[in-house]
Backbone atoms as SQL, in Angstrom:
CREATE TABLE atoms (id INTEGER PRIMARY KEY, chain TEXT, resi INTEGER, resn TEXT, atom TEXT, x REAL, y REAL, z REAL);
INSERT INTO atoms VALUES
  (1, 'A', 1, 'MET', 'N', 0.833, -1.172, 0.000),
  (2, 'A', 1, 'MET', 'CA', 0.000, 0.000, 0.000),
  (3, 'A', 1, 'MET', 'C', 0.882, 1.241, 0.000),
  (4, 'A', 2, 'GLU', 'N', 0.561, 2.158, -0.897),
  (5, 'A', 2, 'GLU', 'CA', 1.352, 3.379, -0.975),
  (6, 'A', 2, 'GLU', 'C', 0.966, 4.327, 0.147),
  (7, 'A', 3, 'TYR', 'N', 1.983, 4.984, 0.668),
  (8, 'A', 3, 'TYR', 'CA', 1.735, 5.956, 1.723),
  (9, 'A', 3, 'TYR', 'C', 1.481, 7.327, 1.105),
  (10, 'A', 4, 'LEU', 'N', 0.705, 8.091, 1.802),
  (11, 'A', 4, 'LEU', 'CA', 0.372, 9.424, 1.346),
  (12, 'A', 4, 'LEU', 'C', 1.562, 10.343, 1.572),
  (13, 'A', 5, 'HIS', 'N', 2.022, 10.976, 0.516),
  (14, 'A', 5, 'HIS', 'CA', 3.154, 11.885, 0.620),
  (15, 'A', 5, 'HIS', 'C', 2.646, 13.273, 0.982),
  (16, 'A', 6, 'LEU', 'N', 3.120, 13.787, 2.090),
  (17, 'A', 6, 'LEU', 'CA', 2.642, 15.076, 2.578),
  (18, 'A', 6, 'LEU', 'C', 3.052, 16.227, 1.674),
  (19, 'A', 7, 'ASP', 'N', 4.193, 16.104, 0.990),
  (20, 'A', 7, 'ASP', 'CA', 4.610, 17.179, 0.090),
  (21, 'A', 7, 'ASP', 'C', 3.666, 17.301, -1.107),
  (22, 'A', 8, 'VAL', 'N', 3.158, 16.181, -1.573),
  (23, 'A', 8, 'VAL', 'CA', 2.216, 16.199, -2.694),
  (24, 'A', 8, 'VAL', 'C', 0.883, 16.794, -2.237),
  (25, 'A', 9, 'VAL', 'N', 0.451, 16.415, -1.046),
  (26, 'A', 9, 'VAL', 'CA', -0.804, 16.951, -0.516),
  (27, 'A', 9, 'VAL', 'C', -0.679, 18.456, -0.282),
  (28, 'A', 10, 'ALA', 'N', 0.443, 18.899, 0.270),
  (29, 'A', 10, 'ALA', 'CA', 0.652, 20.321, 0.520),
  (30, 'A', 10, 'ALA', 'C', 0.686, 21.102, -0.793),
  (31, 'A', 11, 'ALA', 'N', 1.369, 20.579, -1.795),
  (32, 'A', 11, 'ALA', 'CA', 1.426, 21.251, -3.097),
  (33, 'A', 11, 'ALA', 'C', 0.035, 21.327, -3.723),
  (34, 'A', 12, 'THR', 'N', -0.732, 20.269, -3.594),
  (35, 'A', 12, 'THR', 'CA', -2.092, 20.260, -4.126),
  (36, 'A', 12, 'THR', 'C', -2.951, 21.320, -3.447),
  (37, 'A', 13, 'LEU', 'N', -2.836, 21.419, -2.138),
  (38, 'A', 13, 'LEU', 'CA', -3.609, 22.425, -1.405),
  (39, 'A', 13, 'LEU', 'C', -3.192, 23.847, -1.778),
  (40, 'A', 14, 'VAL', 'N', -1.889, 24.069, -1.922),
  (41, 'A', 14, 'VAL', 'CA', -1.403, 25.396, -2.296),
  (42, 'A', 14, 'VAL', 'C', -1.901, 25.777, -3.687),
  (43, 'A', 15, 'TYR', 'N', -1.816, 24.858, -4.639),
  (44, 'A', 15, 'TYR', 'CA', -2.270, 25.154, -5.995),
  (45, 'A', 15, 'TYR', 'C', -3.788, 25.323, -6.054),
  (46, 'A', 16, 'THR', 'N', -4.507, 24.579, -5.227),
  (47, 'A', 16, 'THR', 'CA', -5.960, 24.730, -5.184),
  (48, 'A', 16, 'THR', 'C', -6.337, 26.116, -4.681),
  (49, 'A', 17, 'VAL', 'N', -5.716, 26.534, -3.588),
  (50, 'A', 17, 'VAL', 'CA', -6.000, 27.859, -3.041),
  (51, 'A', 17, 'VAL', 'C', -5.579, 28.945, -4.029),
  (52, 'A', 18, 'LEU', 'N', -4.417, 28.787, -4.652),
  (53, 'A', 18, 'LEU', 'CA', -3.945, 29.759, -5.634),
  (54, 'A', 18, 'LEU', 'C', -4.922, 29.869, -6.811),
  (55, 'A', 19, 'GLY', 'N', -5.384, 28.746, -7.313),
  (56, 'A', 19, 'GLY', 'CA', -6.346, 28.748, -8.416),
  (57, 'A', 19, 'GLY', 'C', -7.656, 29.405, -8.033),
  (58, 'A', 20, 'LEU', 'N', -8.147, 29.130, -6.822),
  (59, 'A', 20, 'LEU', 'CA', -9.392, 29.742, -6.368),
  (60, 'A', 20, 'LEU', 'C', -9.257, 31.249, -6.188),
  (61, 'A', 21, 'VAL', 'N', -8.109, 31.692, -5.679),
  (62, 'A', 21, 'VAL', 'CA', -7.884, 33.129, -5.505),
  (63, 'A', 21, 'VAL', 'C', -7.835, 33.829, -6.858),
  (64, 'A', 22, 'ILE', 'N', -7.103, 33.268, -7.804),
  (65, 'A', 22, 'ILE', 'CA', -7.017, 33.865, -9.143),
  (66, 'A', 22, 'ILE', 'C', -8.388, 33.883, -9.801),
  (67, 'A', 23, 'PHE', 'N', -9.116, 32.788, -9.670),
  (68, 'A', 23, 'PHE', 'CA', -10.454, 32.706, -10.251),
  (69, 'A', 23, 'PHE', 'C', -11.382, 33.734, -9.610),
  (70, 'A', 24, 'GLY', 'N', -11.335, 33.873, -8.292),
  (71, 'A', 24, 'GLY', 'CA', -12.180, 34.843, -7.600),
  (72, 'A', 24, 'GLY', 'C', -11.867, 36.263, -8.007),
  (73, 'A', 25, 'LEU', 'N', -10.581, 36.591, -8.104),
  (74, 'A', 25, 'LEU', 'CA', -10.191, 37.940, -8.522),
  (75, 'A', 25, 'LEU', 'C', -10.649, 38.230, -9.952),
  (76, 'A', 26, 'ALA', 'N', -10.496, 37.266, -10.833),
  (77, 'A', 26, 'ALA', 'CA', -10.921, 37.457, -12.218),
  (78, 'A', 26, 'ALA', 'C', -12.438, 37.624, -12.301),
  (79, 'A', 27, 'PHE', 'N', -13.167, 36.890, -11.481),
  (80, 'A', 27, 'PHE', 'CA', -14.624, 37.007, -11.482),
  (81, 'A', 27, 'PHE', 'C', -15.059, 38.385, -10.976),
  (82, 'A', 28, 'VAL', 'N', -14.401, 38.875, -9.934),
  (83, 'A', 28, 'VAL', 'CA', -14.721, 40.204, -9.406),
  (84, 'A', 28, 'VAL', 'C', -14.424, 41.270, -10.452),
  (85, 'A', 29, 'VAL', 'N', -13.295, 41.153, -11.131),
  (86, 'A', 29, 'VAL', 'CA', -12.960, 42.114, -12.189),
  (87, 'A', 29, 'VAL', 'C', -13.999, 42.054, -13.303),
  (88, 'A', 30, 'MET', 'N', -14.431, 40.859, -13.663),
  (89, 'A', 30, 'MET', 'CA', -15.413, 40.696, -14.727),
  (90, 'A', 30, 'MET', 'C', -16.749, 41.342, -14.332),
  (91, 'A', 31, 'VAL', 'N', -17.178, 41.146, -13.090),
  (92, 'A', 31, 'VAL', 'CA', -18.443, 41.729, -12.642),
  (93, 'A', 31, 'VAL', 'C', -18.338, 43.249, -12.554),
  (94, 'A', 32, 'LYS', 'N', -17.191, 43.760, -12.102),
  (95, 'A', 32, 'LYS', 'CA', -17.016, 45.216, -11.997),
  (96, 'A', 32, 'LYS', 'C', -16.921, 45.880, -13.369),
  (97, 'A', 33, 'ALA', 'N', -16.429, 45.163, -14.369),
  (98, 'A', 33, 'ALA', 'CA', -16.258, 45.732, -15.707),
  (99, 'A', 33, 'ALA', 'C', -17.579, 45.854, -16.462),
  (100, 'A', 34, 'ILE', 'N', -18.562, 45.064, -16.078),
  (101, 'A', 34, 'ILE', 'CA', -19.859, 45.099, -16.753),
  (102, 'A', 34, 'ILE', 'C', -20.663, 46.272, -16.189),
  (103, 'A', 35, 'PRO', 'N', -21.256, 47.102, -17.052),
  (104, 'A', 35, 'PRO', 'CA', -21.916, 48.326, -16.567),
  (105, 'A', 35, 'PRO', 'C', -23.293, 48.111, -15.930),
  (106, 'A', 36, 'PHE', 'N', -23.729, 46.876, -15.763),
  (107, 'A', 36, 'PHE', 'CA', -25.028, 46.614, -15.150),
  (108, 'A', 36, 'PHE', 'C', -24.880, 45.520, -14.098),
  (109, 'A', 37, 'SER', 'N', -25.922, 45.300, -13.313),
  (110, 'A', 37, 'SER', 'CA', -25.888, 44.298, -12.253),
  (111, 'A', 37, 'SER', 'C', -26.098, 42.899, -12.845),
  (112, 'A', 38, 'VAL', 'N', -25.073, 42.072, -12.734),
  (113, 'A', 38, 'VAL', 'CA', -25.161, 40.710, -13.261),
  (114, 'A', 38, 'VAL', 'C', -26.213, 39.920, -12.497),
  (115, 'A', 39, 'ARG', 'N', -26.232, 40.075, -11.176),
  (116, 'A', 39, 'ARG', 'CA', -27.192, 39.344, -10.348),
  (117, 'A', 39, 'ARG', 'C', -28.628, 39.697, -10.738),
  (118, 'A', 40, 'LYS', 'N', -28.901, 40.991, -10.905),
  (119, 'A', 40, 'LYS', 'CA', -30.248, 41.415, -11.264),
  (120, 'A', 40, 'LYS', 'C', -30.645, 40.886, -12.633),
  (121, 'A', 41, 'GLU', 'N', -29.735, 40.979, -13.574),
  (122, 'A', 41, 'GLU', 'CA', -30.042, 40.519, -14.931),
  (123, 'A', 41, 'GLU', 'C', -30.349, 39.023, -14.969),
  (124, 'A', 42, 'ILE', 'N', -29.568, 38.229, -14.249),
  (125, 'A', 42, 'ILE', 'CA', -29.747, 36.778, -14.306),
  (126, 'A', 42, 'ILE', 'C', -30.913, 36.325, -13.425),
  (127, 'A', 43, 'GLU', 'N', -30.976, 36.816, -12.188),
  (128, 'A', 43, 'GLU', 'CA', -32.005, 36.347, -11.267),
  (129, 'A', 43, 'GLU', 'C', -33.368, 36.989, -11.514),
  (130, 'A', 44, 'ASP', 'N', -33.423, 38.306, -11.585),
  (131, 'A', 44, 'ASP', 'CA', -34.708, 38.992, -11.684),
  (132, 'A', 44, 'ASP', 'C', -35.254, 39.028, -13.109),
  (133, 'A', 45, 'ASP', 'N', -34.389, 39.387, -14.062),
  (134, 'A', 45, 'ASP', 'CA', -34.847, 39.537, -15.447),
  (135, 'A', 45, 'ASP', 'C', -34.772, 38.239, -16.248),
  (136, 'A', 46, 'GLN', 'N', -34.245, 37.173, -15.652),
  (137, 'A', 46, 'GLN', 'CA', -34.139, 35.862, -16.311),
  (138, 'A', 46, 'GLN', 'C', -33.407, 35.945, -17.654),
  (139, 'A', 47, 'ASN', 'N', -32.279, 36.654, -17.664),
  (140, 'A', 47, 'ASN', 'CA', -31.493, 36.836, -18.877),
  (141, 'A', 47, 'ASN', 'C', -30.633, 35.587, -19.109),
  (142, 'A', 48, 'THR', 'N', -31.159, 34.659, -19.889),
  (143, 'A', 48, 'THR', 'CA', -30.479, 33.385, -20.143),
  (144, 'A', 48, 'THR', 'C', -29.208, 33.585, -20.952),
  (145, 'A', 49, 'ALA', 'N', -29.228, 34.508, -21.886),
  (146, 'A', 49, 'ALA', 'CA', -28.049, 34.753, -22.721),
  (147, 'A', 49, 'ALA', 'C', -26.869, 35.212, -21.869),
  (148, 'A', 50, 'LEU', 'N', -27.110, 36.104, -20.922),
  (149, 'A', 50, 'LEU', 'CA', -26.038, 36.567, -20.040),
  (150, 'A', 50, 'LEU', 'C', -25.529, 35.424, -19.178),
  (151, 'A', 51, 'ALA', 'N', -26.416, 34.580, -18.697),
  (152, 'A', 51, 'ALA', 'CA', -26.003, 33.440, -17.886),
  (153, 'A', 51, 'ALA', 'C', -25.121, 32.486, -18.686),
  (154, 'A', 52, 'ILE', 'N', -25.453, 32.269, -19.936),
  (155, 'A', 52, 'ILE', 'CA', -24.644, 31.393, -20.793),
  (156, 'A', 52, 'ILE', 'C', -23.275, 32.008, -21.050),
  (157, 'A', 53, 'VAL', 'N', -23.237, 33.307, -21.326),
  (158, 'A', 53, 'VAL', 'CA', -21.960, 33.991, -21.568),
  (159, 'A', 53, 'VAL', 'C', -21.096, 33.960, -20.314),
  (160, 'A', 54, 'MET', 'N', -21.677, 34.269, -19.159),
  (161, 'A', 54, 'MET', 'CA', -20.919, 34.242, -17.900),
  (162, 'A', 54, 'MET', 'C', -20.405, 32.831, -17.601),
  (163, 'A', 55, 'GLY', 'N', -21.244, 31.826, -17.830),
  (164, 'A', 55, 'GLY', 'CA', -20.814, 30.451, -17.624),
  (165, 'A', 55, 'GLY', 'C', -19.681, 30.062, -18.555),
  (166, 'A', 56, 'SER', 'N', -19.748, 30.507, -19.793),
  (167, 'A', 56, 'SER', 'CA', -18.688, 30.211, -20.751),
  (168, 'A', 56, 'SER', 'C', -17.375, 30.879, -20.355),
  (169, 'A', 57, 'VAL', 'N', -17.463, 32.119, -19.897),
  (170, 'A', 57, 'VAL', 'CA', -16.262, 32.828, -19.447),
  (171, 'A', 57, 'VAL', 'C', -15.670, 32.129, -18.224),
  (172, 'A', 58, 'ILE', 'N', -16.516, 31.706, -17.307),
  (173, 'A', 58, 'ILE', 'CA', -16.044, 31.007, -16.107),
  (174, 'A', 58, 'ILE', 'C', -15.361, 29.696, -16.484),
  (175, 'A', 59, 'LEU', 'N', -15.964, 28.928, -17.380),
  (176, 'A', 59, 'LEU', 'CA', -15.349, 27.668, -17.811),
  (177, 'A', 59, 'LEU', 'C', -14.019, 27.904, -18.517),
  (178, 'A', 60, 'GLY', 'N', -13.977, 28.877, -19.407),
  (179, 'A', 60, 'GLY', 'CA', -12.736, 29.182, -20.110),
  (180, 'A', 60, 'GLY', 'C', -11.645, 29.625, -19.158),
  (181, 'A', 61, 'LEU', 'N', -12.003, 30.467, -18.216),
  (182, 'A', 61, 'LEU', 'CA', -11.042, 30.937, -17.222),
  (183, 'A', 61, 'LEU', 'C', -10.538, 29.786, -16.357),
  (184, 'A', 62, 'SER', 'N', -11.433, 28.899, -15.986),
  (185, 'A', 62, 'SER', 'CA', -11.037, 27.738, -15.180),
  (186, 'A', 62, 'SER', 'C', -10.072, 26.827, -15.937),
  (187, 'A', 63, 'ILE', 'N', -10.316, 26.624, -17.210),
  (188, 'A', 63, 'ILE', 'CA', -9.420, 25.788, -18.015),
  (189, 'A', 63, 'ILE', 'C', -8.039, 26.428, -18.126),
  (190, 'A', 64, 'ILE', 'N', -8.004, 27.740, -18.331),
  (191, 'A', 64, 'ILE', 'CA', -6.717, 28.437, -18.430),
  (192, 'A', 64, 'ILE', 'C', -5.956, 28.364, -17.115),
  (193, 'A', 65, 'ILE', 'N', -6.632, 28.578, -16.004),
  (194, 'A', 65, 'ILE', 'CA', -5.979, 28.500, -14.695),
  (195, 'A', 65, 'ILE', 'C', -5.475, 27.093, -14.423),
  (196, 'A', 66, 'ALA', 'N', -6.290, 26.085, -14.732),
  (197, 'A', 66, 'ALA', 'CA', -5.861, 24.698, -14.512),
  (198, 'A', 66, 'ALA', 'C', -4.659, 24.340, -15.371),
  (199, 'A', 67, 'ALA', 'N', -4.644, 24.811, -16.604),
  (200, 'A', 67, 'ALA', 'CA', -3.515, 24.509, -17.489),
  (201, 'A', 67, 'ALA', 'C', -2.244, 25.205, -17.013),
  (202, 'A', 68, 'SER', 'N', -2.384, 26.430, -16.542),
  (203, 'A', 68, 'SER', 'CA', -1.184, 27.153, -16.096),
  (204, 'A', 68, 'SER', 'C', -0.639, 26.588, -14.792),
  (205, 'A', 69, 'ILE', 'N', -1.494, 26.093, -13.932),
  (206, 'A', 69, 'ILE', 'CA', -1.036, 25.516, -12.672),
  (207, 'A', 69, 'ILE', 'C', -0.406, 24.154, -12.904),
  (208, 'A', 70, 'SER', 'N', -0.955, 23.364, -13.811),
  (209, 'A', 70, 'SER', 'CA', -0.431, 22.012, -14.018),
  (210, 'A', 70, 'SER', 'C', 0.839, 21.988, -14.872),
  (211, 'A', 71, 'ALA', 'N', 1.148, 23.107, -15.528),
  (212, 'A', 71, 'ALA', 'CA', 2.332, 23.132, -16.394),
  (213, 'A', 71, 'ALA', 'C', 3.609, 23.265, -15.600);
């Protein structure tokens, strides 16, 4: 049975936190750059197109962050 290597676990945790911080900062910048309330548009006005665009940006950003961390 293989033993759990603490250095691998620590590196995984550091990269996870780093990825979440970068993702959170990028999301805040994205919301601040849009001249209207994203929450209001998606929740109250049921703007499906905006939700799809925001989801696509989030997925693309996540893929870029994951690729840069794993490289």
